[in-house]
One Martini backbone bead per residue (centre of mass of N, CA, C, O) as a GRO file, in nm:
protein
  195
    1MET     BB    1 -16.510  -1.604  -0.022
    2PHE     BB    2 -16.321  -1.616   0.283
    3THR     BB    3 -16.054  -1.641   0.555
    4GLY     BB    4 -15.859  -1.399   0.678
    5ILE     BB    5 -15.597  -1.435   0.499
    6ILE     BB    6 -15.346  -1.237   0.424
    7GLU     BB    7 -15.166  -1.179   0.123
    8SER     BB    8 -15.159  -0.851   0.108
    9LEU     BB    9 -15.026  -0.526   0.071
   10GLY     BB   10 -15.170  -0.244  -0.025
   11ARG     BB   11 -15.177   0.064  -0.226
   12LEU     BB   12 -15.308   0.380  -0.230
   13MET     BB   13 -15.297   0.581  -0.530
   14SER     BB   14 -15.615   0.652  -0.585
   15ILE     BB   15 -15.896   0.895  -0.598
   16GLU     BB   16 -16.242   0.879  -0.725
   17LYS     BB   17 -16.521   1.076  -0.787
   18GLU     BB   18 -16.867   0.950  -0.870
   19SER     BB   19 -17.087   1.090  -0.741
   20GLU     BB   20 -17.145   0.841  -0.490
   21ASN     BB   21 -16.888   0.726  -0.590
   22ILE     BB   22 -16.577   0.534  -0.536
   23HIS     BB   23 -16.255   0.519  -0.670
   24PHE     BB   24 -16.002   0.269  -0.638
   25PHE     BB   25 -15.640   0.265  -0.653
   26ILE     BB   26 -15.442  -0.040  -0.652
   27GLN     BB   27 -15.136  -0.164  -0.528
   28CYS     BB   28 -14.991  -0.492  -0.606
   29ASP     BB   29 -14.832  -0.818  -0.625
   30PHE     BB   30 -15.120  -0.956  -0.774
   31THR     BB   31 -15.231  -0.807  -1.027
   32HIS     BB   32 -15.138  -1.005  -1.262
   33ALA     BB   33 -15.371  -1.227  -1.148
   34LEU     BB   34 -15.600  -1.060  -1.226
   35LYS     BB   35 -15.954  -1.003  -1.293
   36ILE     BB   36 -16.218  -0.911  -1.422
   37ASP     BB   37 -16.473  -0.957  -1.167
   38GLN     BB   38 -16.307  -0.992  -0.925
   39SER     BB   39 -16.278  -1.078  -0.590
   40VAL     BB   40 -16.179  -0.849  -0.321
   41ALA     BB   41 -16.047  -0.799  -0.010
   42HIS     BB   42 -16.078  -0.477   0.173
   43ASN     BB   43 -16.061  -0.472   0.484
   44GLY     BB   44 -16.315  -0.689   0.440
   45VAL     BB   45 -16.411  -0.576   0.158
   46CYS     BB   46 -16.605  -0.660  -0.104
   47LEU     BB   47 -16.459  -0.613  -0.428
   48THR     BB   48 -16.461  -0.525  -0.770
   49VAL     BB   49 -16.288  -0.568  -1.047
   50VAL     BB   50 -16.281  -0.310  -1.323
   51ASP     BB   51 -15.960  -0.255  -1.350
   52ILE     BB   52 -15.639  -0.272  -1.536
   53ASP     BB   53 -15.298  -0.116  -1.477
   54GLY     BB   54 -15.069  -0.305  -1.443
   55ASP     BB   55 -15.015  -0.271  -1.085
   56VAL     BB   56 -15.313  -0.148  -1.114
   57TYR     BB   57 -15.634  -0.138  -0.959
   58LYS     BB   58 -15.998  -0.121  -0.981
   59VAL     BB   59 -16.249   0.003  -0.752
   60THR     BB   60 -16.598   0.019  -0.633
   61ALA     BB   61 -16.785   0.234  -0.414
   62ILE     BB   62 -17.077   0.261  -0.271
   63ARG     BB   63 -17.266   0.423  -0.051
   64GLU     BB   64 -17.329   0.185   0.140
   65THR     BB   65 -17.034   0.103   0.182
   66LEU     BB   66 -16.936   0.378   0.293
   67GLU     BB   67 -17.140   0.383   0.543
   68LYS     BB   68 -17.041   0.071   0.662
   69THR     BB   69 -16.742   0.175   0.647
   70ASN     BB   70 -16.388   0.291   0.626
   71LEU     BB   71 -16.345   0.392   0.325
   72LYS     BB   72 -16.405   0.706   0.357
   73ASP     BB   73 -16.104   0.734   0.517
   74TRP     BB   74 -15.926   0.702   0.296
   75LYS     BB   75 -15.580   0.741   0.194
   76LEU     BB   76 -15.315   0.813   0.053
   77ASN     BB   77 -15.099   0.532   0.104
   78ASP     BB   78 -15.257   0.331   0.218
   79GLN     BB   79 -15.290   0.032   0.381
   80ILE     BB   80 -15.416  -0.281   0.242
   81ASN     BB   81 -15.596  -0.551   0.305
   82LEU     BB   82 -15.552  -0.857   0.111
   83GLU     BB   83 -15.800  -1.087  -0.051
   84ARG     BB   84 -15.873  -1.349  -0.220
   85GLY     BB   85 -16.072  -1.569  -0.315
   86MET     BB   86 -16.158  -1.874  -0.247
   87LYS     BB   87 -16.085  -2.204  -0.314
   88LEU     BB   88 -16.195  -2.490  -0.392
   89GLY     BB   89 -15.998  -2.715  -0.183
   90ASP     BB   90 -15.891  -2.540   0.014
   91ARG     BB   91 -15.771  -2.432   0.290
   92LEU     BB   92 -15.911  -2.326   0.611
   93ASP     BB   93 -15.720  -2.118   0.805
   94GLY     BB   94 -15.940  -1.958   0.922
   95HIS     BB   95 -16.253  -1.843   0.832
   96ILE     BB   96 -16.567  -1.767   0.753
   97VAL     BB   97 -16.577  -1.513   0.498
   98GLN     BB   98 -16.777  -1.269   0.319
   99GLY     BB   99 -16.719  -0.944   0.295
  100HIS     BB  100 -16.941  -0.836   0.515
  101VAL     BB  101 -16.982  -0.568   0.682
  102ASP     BB  102 -17.138  -0.487   0.989
  103GLU     BB  103 -16.922  -0.281   1.124
  104VAL     BB  104 -16.784  -0.013   1.294
  105GLY     BB  105 -16.499   0.014   1.482
  106ARG     BB  106 -16.286   0.079   1.776
  107CYS     BB  107 -15.985   0.155   1.899
  108LYS     BB  108 -15.908   0.144   2.256
  109ASN     BB  109 -15.652  -0.065   2.278
  110ILE     BB  110 -15.285  -0.108   2.331
  111THR     BB  111 -15.086  -0.407   2.419
  112ASP     BB  112 -14.799  -0.519   2.531
  113ALA     BB  113 -14.698  -0.896   2.556
  114ASN     BB  114 -14.425  -1.021   2.507
  115GLY     BB  115 -14.491  -1.120   2.169
  116SER     BB  116 -14.757  -0.960   2.175
  117THR     BB  117 -15.073  -0.799   2.079
  118TYR     BB  118 -15.325  -0.611   2.229
  119TYR     BB  119 -15.661  -0.559   2.112
  120THR     BB  120 -15.919  -0.317   2.160
  121PHE     BB  121 -16.273  -0.323   2.084
  122GLU     BB  122 -16.545  -0.118   1.986
  123TYR     BB  123 -16.910  -0.115   1.966
  124ASP     BB  124 -17.227  -0.095   1.913
  125SER     BB  125 -17.469  -0.101   2.170
  126ASN     BB  126 -17.726  -0.149   1.956
  127SER     BB  127 -17.626  -0.403   1.860
  128SER     BB  128 -17.651  -0.768   1.787
  129ASN     BB  129 -17.365  -0.816   1.814
  130ILE     BB  130 -17.128  -1.088   1.881
  131THR     BB  131 -16.904  -1.236   2.117
  132ILE     BB  132 -16.664  -1.500   2.188
  133GLU     BB  133 -16.464  -1.685   2.347
  134LYS     BB  134 -16.277  -1.836   2.089
  135GLY     BB  135 -16.384  -1.685   1.869
  136SER     BB  136 -16.462  -1.530   1.569
  137ILE     BB  137 -16.299  -1.251   1.391
  138THR     BB  138 -16.310  -0.959   1.177
  139VAL     BB  139 -16.030  -0.732   1.117
  140ASN     BB  140 -15.968  -0.589   0.840
  141GLY     BB  141 -15.980  -0.906   0.726
  142VAL     BB  142 -15.882  -1.046   0.992
  143SER     BB  143 -15.838  -1.348   1.134
  144LEU     BB  144 -15.960  -1.391   1.471
  145THR     BB  145 -15.927  -1.442   1.822
  146VAL     BB  146 -16.107  -1.427   2.098
  147VAL     BB  147 -15.998  -1.335   2.443
  148ASN     BB  148 -16.215  -1.098   2.505
  149SER     BB  149 -16.559  -1.073   2.621
  150LYS     BB  150 -16.794  -0.813   2.580
  151ARG     BB  151 -17.013  -0.580   2.575
  152ASN     BB  152 -16.917  -0.414   2.296
  153GLU     BB  153 -16.641  -0.588   2.348
  154PHE     BB  154 -16.298  -0.673   2.242
  155SER     BB  155 -16.021  -0.905   2.222
  156VAL     BB  156 -15.692  -0.943   2.072
  157ALA     BB  157 -15.420  -1.150   1.964
  158VAL     BB  158 -15.111  -1.053   1.806
  159ILE     BB  159 -14.878  -1.160   1.616
  160PRO     BB  160 -14.598  -1.048   1.465
  161TYR     BB  161 -14.661  -1.145   1.180
  162THR     BB  162 -14.938  -1.014   1.151
  163LYS     BB  163 -14.854  -0.726   1.215
  164ASN     BB  164 -14.628  -0.711   0.975
  165HIS     BB  165 -14.859  -0.828   0.735
  166THR     BB  166 -15.038  -0.583   0.821
  167ASN     BB  167 -15.223  -0.291   0.923
  168PHE     BB  168 -15.152  -0.322   1.230
  169ASN     BB  169 -14.877  -0.158   1.216
  170ASN     BB  170 -15.075   0.128   1.208
  171LEU     BB  171 -15.245   0.099   1.448
  172GLN     BB  172 -15.460   0.312   1.647
  173ILE     BB  173 -15.594   0.480   1.876
  174GLY     BB  174 -15.920   0.556   1.729
  175ASP     BB  175 -15.943   0.369   1.507
  176ASP     BB  176 -16.111   0.248   1.240
  177VAL     BB  177 -16.291  -0.065   1.184
  178ASN     BB  178 -16.366  -0.359   1.027
  179LEU     BB  179 -16.653  -0.569   1.101
  180GLU     BB  180 -16.684  -0.934   1.109
  181PHE     BB  181 -16.892  -1.153   1.215
  182ASP     BB  182 -16.977  -1.454   1.286
  183VAL     BB  183 -17.199  -1.629   1.098
  184ILE     BB  184 -17.305  -1.828   1.309
  185GLY     BB  185 -17.366  -1.620   1.532
  186LYS     BB  186 -17.573  -1.459   1.364
  187TYR     BB  187 -17.783  -1.686   1.332
  188VAL     BB  188 -17.830  -1.743   1.630
  189SER     BB  189 -17.916  -1.457   1.708
  190ARG     BB  190 -18.159  -1.445   1.516
  191LEU     BB  191 -18.314  -1.688   1.626
  192GLN     BB  192 -18.347  -1.575   1.917
  193ALA     BB  193 -18.521  -1.322   1.829
  194PHE     BB  194 -18.777  -1.520   1.744
  195LYS     BB  195 -18.858  -1.641   2.043
   0.00000   0.00000   0.00000
């Protein structure tokens, strides 16, 4: 479980393909505190640490993960939003995030708002995923509040601190992002489908 509060920006140092799997080698400032088998969210995708060498650690993405996320598009030196799993007893500063990406969305618009930046994202019109205004959404692992919700589209407002301390600082129109919709909303939507 995660909170969507990004701890650090990692840098993708190397990529290795093995059969249908891809190994990613990531450098970050908390590698020294990691352990093998530990879960870390990478742009919102929960991956297991499988090796550590100095300040670089290795994670592996299987085919299903690659098909359902934007990890297949990662390039050397990309900045990755990183968050370690939350500890029981810690404050939940963001919202409940599972690290299970629901789908890939696309950045449709970016607007400067004199102190914050509005980002609009669109997602699959055939999906049953929903957002609500003032509800929670995770974009590339970042816990955000929806400020405008439409069918298969939503906007969020990002403060300068968040923009500067996440990979939102490199996000451009047309970029794909990992979306994890609010877990409570997903359960409610699923229950409604059975009525």
